[in-house]
C-alpha positions as CSV (number, residue, x, y, z in Angstrom):
1,M,69.0,233.3,12.7
2,A,69.9,230.8,15.4
3,G,70.0,232.2,18.9
4,Q,67.9,235.2,18.0
5,E,64.3,236.0,18.7
6,Q,61.9,237.9,16.6
7,P,60.8,241.2,18.0
8,G,58.1,240.7,20.6
9,G,58.7,236.9,20.6
10,S,58.6,236.5,24.4
11,A,55.5,238.5,24.7
12,A,53.9,236.6,21.9
13,R,54.7,233.3,23.4
14,G,53.4,234.4,26.8
15,E,50.2,235.6,25.3
16,L,49.8,232.3,23.3
17,G,50.5,230.2,26.3
18,D,47.8,232.0,28.3
19,A,45.4,231.4,25.4
20,V,46.3,227.7,25.3
21,M,45.7,227.3,29.1
22,D,42.5,229.2,28.9
23,A,41.2,227.0,26.1
24,L,42.3,223.8,27.9
25,F,40.4,224.7,31.0
26,S,37.3,226.2,29.3
27,Q,36.8,224.4,26.0
28,S,38.8,221.2,25.9
29,P,36.6,218.0,25.8
30,V,39.3,216.3,27.9
31,G,38.8,216.7,31.7
32,L,41.8,218.2,33.5
33,H,42.7,218.1,37.2
34,V,45.7,220.0,38.5
35,Y,47.0,219.1,42.0
36,D,49.8,220.8,44.1
37,R,52.6,219.2,45.9
38,D,50.2,218.2,48.7
39,L,47.9,216.5,46.2
40,R,45.2,219.1,46.7
41,L,43.1,220.1,43.7
42,V,43.9,223.6,42.6
43,R,42.3,223.8,39.2
44,V,39.7,221.9,37.2
45,N,38.2,222.4,33.8
46,T,34.6,222.3,32.7
47,A,34.9,218.8,31.1
48,A,36.2,217.3,34.3
49,R,33.3,218.7,36.3
50,L,30.9,217.0,33.9
51,V,32.3,213.6,34.8
52,R,30.5,213.7,38.1
53,E,28.2,216.6,37.7
54,L,29.8,218.3,40.7
55,P,30.3,222.1,40.8
56,A,33.8,223.4,40.9
57,D,33.4,225.0,44.4
58,R,32.8,221.5,45.8
59,L,35.9,220.1,44.2
60,L,38.6,222.8,44.5
61,G,40.7,222.5,47.7
62,L,39.9,218.9,48.2
63,T,42.7,216.3,48.6
64,L,43.0,213.4,46.2
65,D,41.6,211.0,48.7
66,E,38.6,213.2,49.3
67,I,38.0,213.5,45.6
68,L,38.3,209.8,45.1
69,G,35.7,209.3,47.8
70,A,33.4,211.9,46.2
71,L,33.7,210.4,42.7
72,D,32.6,207.0,44.1
73,L,35.1,204.9,42.0
74,D,34.8,201.2,42.0
75,D,38.6,200.8,42.5
76,P,40.2,203.9,44.1
77,T,43.3,201.9,45.1
78,A,44.4,201.6,41.5
79,V,44.4,205.4,41.1
80,R,46.3,205.9,44.4
81,Q,49.0,203.4,43.2
82,A,49.3,205.2,39.8
83,V,49.7,208.6,41.5
84,G,52.3,207.3,43.8
85,Q,54.2,205.8,40.9
86,V,54.2,209.1,39.0
87,L,55.3,211.1,42.0
88,E,58.2,208.7,42.7
89,T,59.5,208.0,39.2
90,G,58.2,210.9,37.1
91,I,57.0,208.4,34.5
92,P,53.5,209.1,33.3
93,V,50.7,206.6,33.6
94,R,48.4,206.6,30.6
95,D,44.9,205.2,29.9
96,L,44.1,203.8,33.4
97,R,40.5,202.7,33.1
98,V,38.3,203.4,36.2
99,R,34.5,203.0,36.6
100,V,32.6,205.9,38.1
101,R,29.1,205.5,39.4
102,R,26.8,208.3,38.6
103,R,25.0,210.1,41.4
104,R,21.8,211.0,39.5
105,T,21.4,207.6,37.8
106,P,23.5,205.2,40.0
107,A,22.9,202.3,37.6
108,A,24.4,204.0,34.6
109,D,28.2,203.8,35.3
110,L,30.8,205.8,33.4
111,V,34.1,204.4,32.3
112,V,36.8,207.0,32.5
113,S,40.3,206.8,31.0
114,V,42.8,208.5,33.4
115,S,46.3,209.7,32.4
116,V,48.6,211.2,35.2
117,F,51.6,213.4,34.6
118,R,54.1,215.0,37.0
119,L,54.5,218.8,36.9
120,K,58.0,220.1,37.3
121,D,59.5,223.5,38.2
122,A,62.4,225.2,36.4
123,D,64.9,223.0,38.2
124,G,63.0,219.8,37.5
125,G,61.5,219.4,40.9
126,P,57.9,218.2,41.4
127,L,55.3,221.0,41.5
128,G,52.3,218.7,41.5
129,L,50.3,216.5,39.3
130,A,48.1,216.9,36.2
131,A,45.4,214.3,35.4
132,A,43.6,214.0,32.1
133,L,40.2,212.4,32.3
134,T,38.4,211.1,29.2
135,D,34.9,209.6,29.2
136,V,35.3,206.3,27.2
137,T,32.0,204.7,28.2
138,A,30.8,204.5,24.6
139,R,34.1,203.1,23.4
140,V,34.2,200.4,26.1
141,R,30.6,199.4,25.4
142,A,31.4,199.2,21.7
143,E,34.4,197.0,22.4
144,A,32.4,194.7,24.7
145,E,29.7,194.4,22.0
146,L,32.3,193.6,19.4
147,R,33.9,190.9,21.6
148,L,30.4,189.4,22.3
149,L,29.6,189.2,18.6
150,N,33.0,187.6,18.0
151,D,32.3,185.1,20.7
152,A,28.9,184.4,19.3
153,A,30.4,183.4,16.0
154,S,32.4,180.7,17.6
155,R,30.0,179.7,20.5
156,I,26.6,179.6,18.8
157,G,25.9,176.8,16.3
158,T,28.5,174.3,17.4
159,T,26.0,171.5,16.8
160,L,23.2,170.9,14.4
161,D,20.7,170.6,17.2
162,V,17.9,173.1,17.8
163,F,18.0,172.8,21.6
164,C,21.8,173.0,21.9
165,T,21.8,176.1,19.6
166,A,19.1,177.8,21.6
167,A,20.9,177.0,24.9
168,E,24.1,178.5,23.4
169,L,22.4,181.8,22.6
170,C,21.0,181.9,26.1
171,E,24.3,181.2,27.8
172,L,26.1,183.8,25.7
173,A,23.5,186.6,26.3
174,C,23.0,186.1,30.0
175,P,24.2,188.0,31.9
176,A,26.2,189.9,29.2
177,V,23.1,191.4,27.7
178,A,20.2,190.5,30.0
179,D,19.4,188.9,33.3
180,T,17.1,186.3,31.7
181,V,17.1,185.0,28.2
182,S,14.6,182.6,26.7
183,V,14.3,181.1,23.2
184,D,11.0,179.6,21.9
185,V,10.8,177.9,18.5
186,Y,7.7,176.9,16.5
187,D,7.0,173.2,17.1
188,A,7.1,172.7,13.3
189,V,10.8,173.7,13.3
190,L,11.6,170.6,15.4
191,R,10.1,168.4,12.7
192,G,12.2,170.1,10.0
193,Q,9.3,172.1,8.6
194,A,9.1,175.8,7.8
195,P,6.2,177.5,9.6
196,A,3.7,179.3,7.3
197,A,4.9,182.8,6.2
198,D,1.5,184.3,6.9
199,A,0.8,184.6,10.6
200,R,-2.9,183.8,10.1
201,D,-2.0,180.4,8.6
202,R,0.8,179.7,11.1
203,D,0.4,177.1,13.8
204,Q,1.1,179.2,16.9
205,T,2.3,176.3,19.0
206,L,5.8,177.1,20.4
207,R,8.2,175.0,22.3
208,R,10.7,176.3,24.8
209,A,14.1,175.5,23.4
210,G,16.4,177.5,25.6
211,F,16.5,179.3,29.0
212,R,19.1,181.0,31.1
213,S,18.7,183.1,34.2
214,A,21.2,185.1,36.3
215,G,19.5,183.6,39.3
216,G,21.4,180.4,38.6
217,R,21.7,177.5,36.2
218,D,19.2,175.4,38.1
219,R,16.5,178.0,37.9
220,Q,13.8,176.9,35.5
221,G,11.7,179.2,33.3
222,V,8.0,179.3,32.6
223,P,7.4,177.3,30.6
224,V,10.3,174.9,31.2
225,V,12.6,173.8,28.4
226,G,10.8,171.3,26.2
227,E,7.3,172.4,27.2
228,V,4.9,173.7,24.5
229,H,2.7,176.8,24.9
230,V,0.8,179.3,22.8
231,N,1.1,183.1,23.2
232,P,-2.3,184.7,23.8
233,P,-3.4,187.3,21.3
234,G,-2.9,190.9,22.5
235,T,0.4,190.2,24.2
236,P,3.7,191.6,22.9
237,Y,4.9,188.1,22.2
238,R,2.1,187.4,19.8
239,D,2.3,190.9,18.2
240,V,6.1,190.5,17.5
241,L,5.6,187.2,15.9
242,D,2.7,188.5,13.8
243,T,4.3,191.7,12.7
244,L,8.0,190.4,12.8
245,A,9.0,193.8,14.2
246,P,11.3,193.7,17.3
247,R,10.0,195.4,20.3
248,L,11.8,197.3,23.1
249,V,10.0,197.9,26.3
250,R,12.1,200.4,28.3
251,R,9.9,200.5,31.3
252,L,7.6,197.6,32.1
253,R,5.1,198.4,34.7
254,P,3.7,195.6,36.8
255,D,0.2,196.9,36.1
256,A,0.6,196.8,32.3
257,A,-2.7,196.0,30.6
258,W,-1.4,192.8,28.9
259,L,0.1,191.3,32.0
260,D,-2.3,188.8,33.6
261,P,-1.3,187.4,37.0
262,A,-3.4,184.4,36.3
263,R,-0.9,183.3,33.6
264,R,2.2,181.5,35.0
265,R,4.8,183.4,33.0
266,D,3.2,186.8,33.7
267,A,3.0,186.0,37.4
268,R,6.7,185.0,37.4
269,M,7.7,188.3,35.7
270,I,5.7,190.4,38.2
271,A,7.2,188.5,41.1
272,S,10.7,188.8,39.8
273,G,10.5,192.5,39.3
274,V,11.1,192.5,35.5
275,H,11.3,196.2,34.6
276,S,12.6,196.1,31.0
277,M,12.4,193.6,28.1
278,M,13.2,193.1,24.5
279,L,11.4,190.7,22.1
280,V,13.2,189.8,18.8
281,P,11.7,187.4,16.2
282,I,14.0,184.7,15.1
283,R,14.2,184.6,11.3
284,A,16.5,183.1,8.7
285,R,16.3,182.7,4.9
286,G,12.8,184.1,4.9
287,V,11.6,181.5,7.5
288,V,10.1,182.6,10.8
289,L,11.6,180.2,13.4
290,G,10.5,181.5,16.8
291,L,11.0,184.3,19.4
292,A,14.0,185.3,21.6
293,C,13.1,187.2,24.8
294,F,15.5,189.3,26.9
295,Y,14.6,190.5,30.4
296,R,16.2,192.7,33.1
297,W,15.2,192.4,36.7
298,R,18.5,192.3,38.6
299,S,20.4,195.1,36.8
300,P,18.5,198.4,37.3
301,V,19.6,199.8,33.9
302,P,16.7,199.6,31.4
303,F,17.4,198.4,27.9
304,D,17.9,201.0,25.2
305,H,18.0,201.0,21.4
306,R,21.7,200.1,21.4
307,D,20.9,197.0,23.4
308,L,18.1,196.1,20.9
309,R,20.5,196.5,18.0
310,L,22.9,194.1,19.7
311,A,20.2,191.6,20.5
312,R,19.0,191.6,16.9
313,Q,22.6,190.9,15.7
314,L,22.9,188.0,18.1
315,V,19.5,186.6,17.2
316,A,20.2,186.9,13.5
317,L,23.4,184.8,13.9
318,A,21.5,182.3,16.1
319,G,18.7,182.2,13.5
320,Q,21.0,181.1,10.8
321,C,22.3,178.3,13.1
322,L,18.7,177.3,14.1
323,D,17.7,177.1,10.5
324,N,20.7,175.0,9.7
325,A,19.6,172.6,12.5
326,R,16.1,172.6,11.0
327,L,17.3,171.8,7.5
328,Y,19.7,169.2,8.9
329,G,16.9,167.5,10.8
330,R,14.7,167.5,7.7
331,E,17.4,166.1,5.5
332,R,18.4,163.6,8.1
333,S,14.9,162.3,8.3
334,A,14.7,162.1,4.5
335,A,18.0,160.4,4.4
336,R,16.8,157.7,6.8
337,V,13.9,157.1,4.5
338,L,16.1,157.2,1.4
339,A,18.6,154.9,3.0
340,G,15.8,152.3,3.3
341,G,15.6,152.2,7.1
342,F,13.0,149.6,7.9
343,S,10.0,151.1,9.7
344,S,9.6,147.9,11.7
345,A,12.2,146.1,13.7
346,R,14.1,143.4,11.8
347,T,13.4,140.9,14.6
348,S,9.7,141.0,13.8
349,V,10.2,139.6,10.3
350,A,13.2,137.4,11.1
351,T,11.0,134.3,11.1
352,A,10.2,134.7,7.4
353,V,13.3,136.3,5.9
354,E,16.9,137.3,6.5
355,L,17.5,140.8,5.2
356,A,20.4,142.8,3.8
357,R,20.4,146.2,2.1
358,T,22.6,148.6,0.3
359,H,21.8,152.2,-0.4
360,L,23.6,154.4,-3.0
361,P,22.6,158.0,-2.3
362,A,22.9,160.6,-5.0
363,G,20.8,163.4,-3.4
364,T,17.9,163.2,-5.9
365,G,14.9,161.0,-6.1
366,G,13.1,159.0,-3.5
367,G,13.9,155.3,-3.5
368,W,12.7,153.4,-0.4
369,F,11.8,150.0,0.8
370,D,10.2,148.4,3.9
371,A,9.8,145.0,5.5
372,L,6.5,144.8,7.4
373,P,5.4,141.9,9.6
374,L,2.0,140.4,8.8
375,S,-0.2,138.0,10.5
376,G,0.6,134.3,10.3
377,A,4.4,134.8,10.5
378,R,4.2,136.3,7.0
379,V,6.2,139.3,5.8
380,S,5.5,142.1,3.3
381,L,8.4,143.4,1.3
382,V,7.6,146.7,-0.2
383,A,9.8,148.8,-2.5
384,G,9.1,152.0,-4.4
385,D,10.6,154.9,-6.2
386,T,9.5,158.5,-6.9
387,T,10.8,160.8,-9.5
388,T,13.3,163.6,-8.8
389,G,12.1,166.9,-7.4
390,T,11.7,168.7,-4.1
391,A,8.4,166.8,-3.5
392,A,10.0,163.4,-3.8
393,P,10.7,163.0,0.0
394,A,7.2,164.1,0.9
395,A,5.7,161.7,-1.6
396,M,7.8,158.9,-0.3
397,G,6.8,159.6,3.3
398,E,3.1,159.6,2.5
399,L,3.3,156.3,0.5
400,R,5.3,154.6,3.3
401,A,2.9,155.7,5.9
402,A,-0.1,154.6,3.9
403,I,1.3,151.2,3.0
404,E,2.1,150.5,6.7
405,A,-1.4,151.4,7.7
406,L,-3.0,149.4,4.9
407,S,-0.8,146.4,5.7
408,E,-2.2,146.3,9.2
409,L,-5.6,145.5,7.6
410,D,-4.1,142.4,6.0
411,L,-5.2,143.5,2.5
412,P,-3.8,141.7,-0.5
413,P,-1.1,143.4,-2.6
414,D,-3.3,144.3,-5.5
415,E,-5.9,146.0,-3.3
416,I,-3.2,148.0,-1.4
417,L,-1.8,149.3,-4.7
418,E,-5.3,150.2,-5.9
419,R,-5.8,152.3,-2.7
420,L,-2.4,153.9,-3.1
421,H,-3.3,154.7,-6.7
422,D,-6.4,156.6,-5.4
423,L,-4.3,158.4,-2.8
424,A,-1.7,159.4,-5.3
425,G,-4.3,160.6,-7.8
426,R,-6.0,163.0,-5.5
427,P,-5.5,166.7,-6.3
428,G,-2.6,168.2,-4.3
429,A,-1.2,164.8,-3.3
430,A,2.5,164.8,-3.0
431,A,2.8,161.6,-4.9
432,A,0.5,162.6,-7.7
433,G,1.0,161.8,-11.3
434,P,1.8,164.2,-14.1
435,Q,-0.1,167.1,-12.8
436,V,1.4,170.5,-13.8
437,D,1.6,173.4,-11.4
438,G,3.4,176.4,-12.6
439,G,5.2,174.4,-15.3
440,A,6.7,171.8,-12.9
441,E,5.7,168.2,-13.1
442,A,4.7,166.5,-9.8
443,P,6.6,163.3,-9.0
444,S,5.2,160.0,-10.1
445,A,5.7,156.9,-8.0
446,T,6.3,153.2,-8.7
447,C,5.8,150.5,-6.1
448,L,6.4,146.7,-5.7
449,H,4.4,144.8,-3.1
450,L,5.4,141.3,-2.2
451,V,4.0,139.0,0.5
452,Y,5.9,135.8,1.5
453,D,4.5,133.0,3.7
454,P,7.2,131.0,5.4
455,I,4.8,128.1,6.1
456,T,3.5,127.5,2.5
457,R,6.5,129.3,0.9
458,R,4.0,131.0,-1.3
459,C,5.0,134.4,-2.7
460,T,2.3,136.9,-3.9
461,V,3.5,139.9,-5.9
462,A,1.9,143.0,-7.5
463,S,3.7,145.9,-9.2
464,A,2.8,149.5,-10.0
465,G,5.4,150.2,-12.8
466,H,8.3,148.9,-10.6
467,P,11.0,146.5,-11.9
468,P,10.1,142.8,-11.1
469,P,12.1,141.0,-8.4
470,L,14.7,138.4,-9.2
471,L,14.9,134.9,-7.6
472,V,18.3,133.3,-6.8
473,R,18.1,129.6,-6.1
474,L,20.4,127.7,-3.8
475,D,22.4,126.4,-6.8
476,G,23.1,129.9,-7.9
477,Q,20.6,130.0,-10.8
478,V,19.0,133.4,-11.3
479,E,15.6,134.0,-12.8
480,S,13.2,136.8,-13.0
481,I,9.7,136.5,-11.4
482,E,7.4,137.4,-14.2
483,V,5.1,140.1,-12.9
484,E,2.6,141.9,-15.0
485,A,3.2,145.5,-14.0
486,G,0.3,148.0,-13.7
487,P,0.6,151.7,-14.2
488,P,2.6,153.9,-11.8
489,L,0.6,155.2,-8.9
490,G,-1.7,158.0,-9.8
491,Q,-1.5,157.4,-13.5
492,G,-3.8,155.4,-15.9
493,V,-6.4,152.8,-14.9
494,P,-5.6,151.1,-11.5
495,R,-5.3,147.5,-12.6
496,Y,-2.6,145.5,-10.8
497,P,-2.6,141.8,-11.6
498,V,-1.3,139.4,-8.9
499,T,1.4,136.9,-9.5
500,E,1.7,133.9,-7.2
501,C,4.4,131.3,-7.0
502,V,6.0,128.9,-4.6
503,L,9.6,129.7,-3.8
504,P,12.2,127.0,-3.4
505,E,13.6,126.6,0.1
506,G,16.6,128.9,0.9
507,S,16.1,131.0,-2.2
508,T,16.9,134.7,-2.2
509,L,14.7,137.5,-3.5
510,V,16.5,140.5,-5.2
511,I,14.6,143.8,-5.1
512,Y,16.0,147.0,-6.6
513,N,14.9,150.2,-8.3
514,A,15.6,151.3,-11.8
515,A,18.3,153.9,-10.8
516,L,20.6,151.0,-9.8
517,L,20.8,149.9,-13.5
518,A,20.8,153.3,-15.0
519,G,24.4,153.0,-16.0
520,T,24.4,149.3,-16.9
521,P,24.6,148.4,-20.6
522,S,21.5,146.5,-21.7
523,G,19.7,147.4,-18.5
524,S,17.7,144.7,-16.8
525,D,18.1,142.2,-19.7
526,A,21.6,141.2,-18.7
527,L,20.9,141.4,-15.0
528,P,20.5,137.6,-14.4
529,D,23.8,136.9,-16.0
530,R,25.6,139.6,-14.1
531,L,24.2,138.4,-10.9
532,R,25.1,134.8,-11.6
533,S,28.8,135.8,-12.2
534,V,28.9,137.8,-9.0
535,L,27.3,135.1,-6.9
536,A,29.7,132.5,-8.1
537,A,32.2,133.6,-5.5
538,P,31.4,132.8,-1.8
539,F,30.7,135.6,0.6
540,P,30.8,135.5,4.4
541,S,27.4,137.0,4.9
542,L,24.2,138.1,3.1
543,Q,25.1,141.7,3.7
544,A,28.5,141.2,2.1
545,T,26.8,139.6,-0.9
546,C,24.4,142.6,-1.1
547,E,27.3,145.0,-1.2
548,A,29.2,143.0,-3.8
549,V,26.2,142.8,-6.1
550,A,25.5,146.5,-5.7
551,A,29.1,147.4,-6.6
552,A,29.0,145.1,-9.6
553,L,25.7,146.6,-10.9
554,A,26.6,150.2,-10.2
555,P,30.4,150.6,-10.5
556,K,29.9,154.4,-10.9
557,P,27.9,156.6,-8.6
558,P,24.3,156.7,-9.8
559,T,22.7,159.9,-10.9
560,R,19.6,159.1,-8.7
561,D,19.2,157.4,-5.3
562,A,19.6,153.7,-5.9
563,Y,19.1,150.7,-3.6
564,L,19.4,146.9,-3.5
565,L,17.5,144.6,-1.1
566,L,18.2,140.9,-0.6
567,A,15.8,138.8,1.3
568,R,16.8,135.2,2.0
569,T,13.6,133.2,2.6
570,R,13.1,130.9,5.5
571,T,10.7,128.0,6.0
572,L,8.7,127.0,9.1
573,G,8.5,123.3,9.0
574,A,6.0,120.9,10.6
575,D,7.8,121.0,13.9
576,R,7.0,124.7,14.1
577,T,3.3,124.7,13.2
578,N,0.2,122.5,13.6
579,A,-3.4,122.8,12.5
580,W,-6.7,121.0,13.2
581,T,-10.2,121.1,11.7
582,L,-12.9,121.2,14.3
583,P,-16.7,120.8,14.0
584,N,-18.9,123.9,14.5
585,S,-20.1,122.8,18.0
586,P,-19.8,124.1,21.5
587,R,-17.8,121.0,22.3
588,S,-15.1,122.2,20.0
589,V,-14.1,124.9,22.5
590,A,-12.9,122.4,25.0
591,L,-11.3,120.3,22.3
592,A,-9.4,123.4,20.9
593,R,-8.2,124.2,24.4
594,A,-6.9,120.6,24.9
595,R,-5.2,120.5,21.5
596,T,-3.5,123.9,22.3
597,T,-2.4,122.8,25.7
598,D,-0.9,119.6,24.4
599,Q,0.9,121.3,21.5
600,L,2.4,124.1,23.6
601,A,3.5,121.5,26.2
602,A,5.2,119.6,23.5
603,W,7.0,122.7,22.4
604,G,8.2,123.2,26.0
605,L,6.7,126.6,26.5
606,D,6.2,128.2,29.9
607,Q,3.1,127.5,31.9
608,E,2.0,131.1,31.9
609,V,2.3,131.2,28.1
610,L,0.3,127.9,27.9
611,D,-2.5,129.2,30.1
612,D,-2.9,132.6,28.4
613,T,-2.8,131.0,24.9
614,A,-5.4,128.3,25.9
615,L,-7.7,131.1,27.1
616,V,-7.2,133.1,23.9
617,V,-7.9,130.1,21.7
618,S,-11.1,129.4,23.7
619,E,-12.4,132.9,23.1
620,L,-11.6,132.8,19.4
621,V,-13.2,129.4,18.8
622,T,-16.2,130.5,20.9
623,N,-16.7,133.5,18.6
624,S,-16.6,131.3,15.5
625,V,-19.0,128.7,17.0
626,R,-21.5,131.5,17.9
627,Y,-21.4,133.6,14.7
628,A,-20.2,131.3,11.9
629,E,-21.4,128.1,10.2
630,G,-19.4,125.2,8.9
631,P,-16.1,123.7,10.1
632,I,-13.6,125.7,12.1
633,Q,-9.8,125.5,11.5
634,L,-7.4,126.1,14.4
635,R,-3.7,126.7,13.6
636,L,-0.7,127.4,15.9
637,I,2.5,128.9,14.6
638,R,5.7,129.0,16.6
639,G,8.2,131.5,15.2
640,S,9.9,134.4,16.9
641,T,6.4,134.8,18.5
642,L,3.4,132.5,19.1
643,V,0.5,132.9,16.7
644,C,-3.0,131.5,17.1
645,E,-5.3,131.5,14.1
646,V,-9.0,130.5,14.0
647,T,-10.6,130.4,10.5
648,D,-14.3,130.1,9.8
649,G,-16.7,130.6,6.9
650,S,-18.2,133.9,8.0
651,N,-17.3,137.2,6.3
652,A,-18.4,139.3,9.2
653,S,-15.6,140.9,11.1
654,P,-15.9,141.0,14.9
655,H,-15.2,144.3,16.8
656,L,-13.6,144.9,20.1
657,R,-16.3,145.7,22.7
658,R,-15.8,147.0,26.3
659,A,-18.5,145.1,28.2
660,V,-19.8,146.5,31.5
661,D,-19.9,144.4,34.7
662,T,-23.6,143.4,34.1
663,D,-23.0,142.1,30.6
664,E,-23.0,138.3,30.2
665,N,-20.9,138.3,27.0
666,G,-18.9,140.6,24.7
667,R,-15.6,140.1,26.6
668,G,-13.9,137.7,24.2
669,L,-11.8,140.0,22.0
670,F,-11.2,142.3,25.0
671,I,-9.6,139.4,26.9
672,T,-7.6,138.5,23.7
673,A,-6.3,142.1,23.4
674,Q,-5.2,142.0,27.0
675,L,-3.3,138.8,26.8
676,T,-1.6,139.3,23.4
677,Q,0.7,141.9,21.8
678,R,-1.6,142.3,18.7
679,W,-4.6,140.7,17.1
680,G,-6.7,141.2,14.0
681,V,-8.9,139.8,11.3
682,R,-7.6,138.6,7.9
683,P,-10.1,138.2,5.1
684,A,-9.9,134.9,3.1
685,G,-11.3,133.7,-0.2
686,R,-14.3,132.4,1.8
687,G,-14.7,133.6,5.3
688,K,-12.1,135.1,7.6
689,T,-9.3,134.3,10.0
690,L,-9.1,135.6,13.5
691,W,-5.5,135.7,14.7
692,A,-3.6,136.8,17.8
693,E,0.1,137.0,18.5
694,R,2.0,137.1,21.7
695,S,5.5,136.8,23.0
696,L,7.0,133.5,23.9
697,T,8.3,134.7,27.2
698,P,6.1,135.2,30.3
699,K,5.1,138.7,31.3
700,A,7.3,140.4,33.9
701,G,5.5,140.7,37.2
């Protein structure tokens, strides 16, 4: 009933209130401080004493200012302002965050949430203040970790670059997690490769990809970013990479057994006073990418397991981004190959042909082509194709590298294809034929090798199962160059017949792979007619012609990577070359020098070019006079470079020697190598040709 009390109600409420107050000051997890009107502490509970580990008899009776000094707060002014506001307005202040430095472990600060309330008497007047103190250190740390992880999601991996990603991890984690952070990746990762899963088979070469120190942005690590190193066995770095288990070193003693002051990195750690460290392997998608290292030397707080958990989360995120960068680097390299990027500069073959290309990527297969400069101003046009599969890019890379190396030997097209056939047929070769491993067929490869001589206009072609080239004459007529194709590389008997023909002036070679015609009715049979209809319209450039032809032949996206290469042939006329037949006599050396000097002067070349070339010709002719029999032929070719050729009847190939000061001979080819950009020996039907090539401009300085 309203206005009435139960019997004993006042006594019960008084007893209950006493129990509540006793519980608050003896059992409550929230610290309580009670201050009188003079802001002197009159009562404190057990939880509040634990904040500073101070006994009650040292706190009771102290004024607020004395207590703030004893608690060693980082910002006591904020507390004084909050107390003044509460006393003046009576409005409580809640959740004021203050940092308290511990006395026993000064480095381990506490974060305390303070709420202040005014105490009133029966008339509403101020009796004092009550302050509730809650230790929120764990909550604040968790909030900071969550914010850091959120930042990591947006700040790490902004580019597909290994070094940028490593630097972003270091920038984020220093100084938020550690005083120094370093990231090392396996050198194979920078090449787009995946290091071996088994540590015993893994190349232990690491490259420093990222570093950040609280000592300043300009401070360099050991090793510096970009430098390679190998972690010695028996060190925690090597153990973590071998076992893939993160390691926490709470207390690192400078006399630890694995620390060696003779090693630069260890000496830096000892000198800097590193006292705690964490090592976390970088992994993603089952691939071991490298190692992230976290050090503390400025902050006296050692790492704990919670720090290690945070570091592992950050490294896991960075690992995904680093692996993305690795995969992008690998695919970009493969794409450059698939796109038909020439391995040699176009200017080096511009004397012989004008080139245009179109690549239609589909993401499968391995179509490629190259234009390689040969001696005598000739050019080698090479095109190939590998079947679909994950091994196609690797097979393509091996074939291109082998062809470029073999072309330097001036071998004929059929011999180059035979050697490639042997390479592709070896067990385990990426470009092998139909070898079965686990039910999957290894990729096979086709190849077309064509050599064009702009002086004789002679074209030499051999094919390993590749579509034959087409020839477009100046009048627009299109015809196929009949080439007897041998088997694909690595399959069957390596027999690759050579087809030779003389090309009309200004004609254009059309080279393509089978994928370009995959969706064309009648395939290659109707190709000449289709080309003829497309080429009937004028185009502003050869590249525009190439793109129009590709669009006409493949109106729909191909299912495999397709390409089209156009090479408009050029001719070096009599005004750009000259040749002489000389007797095999010592007098021919002076005669060759005189003919060379006169011809270069007629071409208006610089005196330095004239003098150097005359000396080279003298040395080459001297070699033929000394070691060969029969007449000697001298030929000069002026294209984008100047080429000297000396042909004799000897099949013996000379070798570069490095004569000592007392030798009377043996310096001819050494002098030639010093005065030219490149030189070599080209086998002929009978005998050989010694050639040397140099720039048409004088040397700087």
